[in-house]
N, C-alpha and C positions, 0 to 999 in steps of 0.2 A: 519569583519563579518566571523564567523567560520562556517564550514560545517561538519556535522556528517553524517555517513552512517549507516543505520540500515538494517540488513538482514531480509527480510520478508518471508524467506522460511518456510516451514511447520516444526513445532516442536511438539513433543508429550509429552514434559516434562513441568515443571513449567515455563520455559522460554516461551514456546508456549502459555501458559495461560496469561502471562504478556504481551506478544507481541499482542495477540488478544485483550486484554483489551485496550492497548495503541492505536491500530489501530482504534478501535471502538470509543474511546474517542475523536479521531480527525476527526470523521465523515467519515471514510474510510470504504467502504463495503468490508470485507475480501473475499467475493465470487468473486469479480472482480479483485483481485490481483493475478497474476500468481505465481506459485511456483518458487522458486529461484529468487525472485525479491529483489531489494534493494531500500530503500527510502533514499533520500538525504534531509537533513535539512539545509536550507539556511536562517539564521536569524530567521524570524518568519513565514517561509513557509516550507511545506513538498512537495517534488516533487517525484512522483513514477510512475510506469508503471501499467496500467490497461488493461484488455481485452477491445477492442473496442466494444461498444454495439450499436445496432440499437434501439434507444429509442422508436421507434414506435412499434416494435415487442417484445422488451425486450430480444432479442437473441444476442449472440455473433456473430460478423461479421467474416466470413471465407473468406480468400483470399489466393490463391496459396496453398490450402490444409492445411492451419493452421489458427489458430485464429489470427486476427490482433490485434496489441497492440498500445497504444498511451500513451503519458505522460500526467499527470494531476498534478496540484499544488493546494494545499488547505492550509488555514491558520493553523499554529501550535497552537493548543488549549492546548494540554497537552504535556509536555516535557517527553522524554523517561525515564529520571532519576526518575520521579514520579512513574514509574511502575517497577523500578528495572532493567532497560535495560541500 
């Protein structure tokens, strides 16, 4: 089983557009992904860090004066190569 790392940091060029399209094609909300984040692809799963959300209020959870983060895994729907990544 191979593992790939995809840098999810903000890009303002064509790669940024490709990255945004890939993230959304895999059902990931780009607004929840912190800047300077990395997604890991493990077989048919993507694991990445998101801002922790209080789903009752829809607000980011703040702890120790910063936003809390948590890991999330989702099925890999679209491979990065399909988007030129």
